[in-house]
Residue, then its C-alpha position, 0 to 999 in steps of 0.5 A: m173095648s172101643l179105642r174111644d174108651r180105652v184112651s179115655s180110660a188110660f187118660r185117667g189113669r195117666y193124668g188122674s182125671d177124665p178128659k174135658w174132650i175127646v177127639r179123633a181124626p180118620g185114615r183114608v183109602n184111595l179109591i182112584g186118583e193116585h199121584t195126582d194129587y202133586n200134578d193139582g189133578f183129582v183124586f177120590p178117597m174115603a175116610i175110613d173107620r179106623a182113626a187117630w185118637i186124642a184124649l186132652r184137657p187144657r193146660d195154662d203153662g203153655r206146654v203140650v204133654a202127650t203120652s202115646l198108647d201105642f208106644d208106650e212113652t210121653r213126651e212134651f214140648d214147649l209152645a213157646t220155643l218151637g224149633k226146627k225138627d230135631t229128633d224122630g218119632w210120633i211126637e213130631y206129628l204133634k210138634g209139627t201141627a203145633w209149629a205149622l198153626r203158630d206159623a199161620g198166627h194161630s194162638l195156641r194153648g197147651f194141653d195134656a193128652m193121650v194119643a192112640g190110633d189104629v190106622p196101620l203104620g206105613a200101609g198107605l192109609s194115611s196114619s201121618a195125616s190122622i194124626e196130624m188132623a187130629t191134632a189140629r182138631a185138639f188144638a182148635v177145640v182147646s184154643g177156641l180155634e174156628w174148625k175150617p177143613a181146608p185150611m187145616a188140611l193145608l197147615g196139616q200139609k205144611a207140617e208133613n212137607k216142611w216139618v216131617g219131611v214128606n213131600c206129599g200132596i193135599m189129599d191126605q190131609l184133606i180127607s182126614a179134615a173133611g170126610v163124609e159119612d157113607k160117602a167118598l170125597l172128590i177133591d179137585c186139589r187145585s181149588l180144594e173144592t169137594q164132592a161127597v159122592p155116595l158108593p154104588k149100593g150093595t157094594v163096601v169097600v175092602v182094604l187089602d194089607t200086603a204085609t209089605r212096607r215102604g217109607l215115603v222119605d225116598s228118592a223115588y217119589n221125589e223122581r217121579r214128582a220131578q218126571c211130572e214137573a218136567a213134562a208139564k214144563l214141556f206144555g207150557v203148564k202149571a201142572l199135568r192136570d191142564v194136559s189132555s191125552a190129546q194133547l199128550a199123544a200129540r208131543a209124545q215124541e218130545l218126551d223121552p220114554t220114561t217122562l212120557k209113561r209117567a205123564r201118561h199115567v197122571v192124564t189118563e188117571d184124571e181122567r179116570t176119576l173124573a169118570a169114576a165119579e161120574a159111575m158111582r152118581r150113576d150108581d154103576a159098580g160095574r163101571l166104577g171096578r173097571l176103572m179101578n183096574e184100569s188105574h191099578e194097571s196104569l200104576r203098575h206099567d206107566f208109573e211103575v210103583t206097585n211091587d210083587g206084592l200089590d200085584t199079587m194082592v190084586d189079582e187075588a182080589r179079582k179073582a174072588p167072589g163079588c169083586f168089581g175092581a182092584r187097585m193098588t191104594g197109596a204111594g205104592f212100592g207096598g202097603c195097601a190095595v183096595a177092592l170094591v165088593a158086593r156087599d152080600q158076598s164080602k165074607a166069602f171075598v175076604g177068606q179067598v183073598e187071604s188064603g190065595y194071598r198067604k198061598a202065593t207069597s207066604l206073607d200074612p195078609k190084614v184085610y179090612v172091610c171099611r165105612a166111610t166116616n167123617g173127618a175130624e171131629v170132637v167126639a165127646s166134651s165134658k163140663t168139668n175140668 
């Protein structure tokens, strides 16, 4: 049974009627452009065919009553009394999104909901953004709000930053809100302009879960943000997006060695991301793969956010049949890598990577051949209820 069917069936079992709407919002994998989003730079994610799903019907009492199929529990809150976050857990993503929408002046209606998802938690595939954007889509349809992906993504980011407490950039929420089927999305994180670019013909994107995890609410992430901001301040610019490789090299001696490495990664990663978009427009899978490889080496040696699991997974992927390139994806220190692979060799690729990684690490990886999907959308509606 599909997750769509499961969430619909579970809604009927819990609430005694069919849902009026079913919405979904995808997770994402970032092909290239890591730790550039909060530096006002460029990122190149695609929405994947793993998503958060919400089946819902309206309520008239200003309350949200939500049951999680994954956690097997029901939680609720009152839209009129949203205050500061005072608990933890999955319901806070719904509450935080409601808070951000209300704080922006939107009038919200409550609903009954069944919530489920198949985006792996903590894997760097933006499970949190998927539930935030699914929640925003649910509130939009039940409250009669116009759906505008970029403004809604900004409110989802606000929920993540101010309510959940994770200081993320805009990429995750924007790709979940605005993804395009069969294409990756080049995002300018300063202007929020997007360009949909098709994947090279005959290729697939493969997500490689290392089975290692690290939470994002952590000092290492904030430390790197601070180092990037310090480098930008030296150059007198708003963000490292405004610094070229030549400018960085000319003033390299003015930065301490660690800050220089952090800045070098961001500056060169922006350049690689724009080059990757051009390679895709030329249908050049080889060039795209090489840029992905260079990105990983920069993340490993300059930004220092890989771990043994990620490095091993990338090494195994590069040795496997049909691989054009591979790199870590997400914030790092665990989670997933991503590879660009020839479609007709994807089965052999998956088998070799799984066995090679298992042998090297004694960990059990999960490997997903992914398809690019649309962003947050209403996938079903009923005239009843």
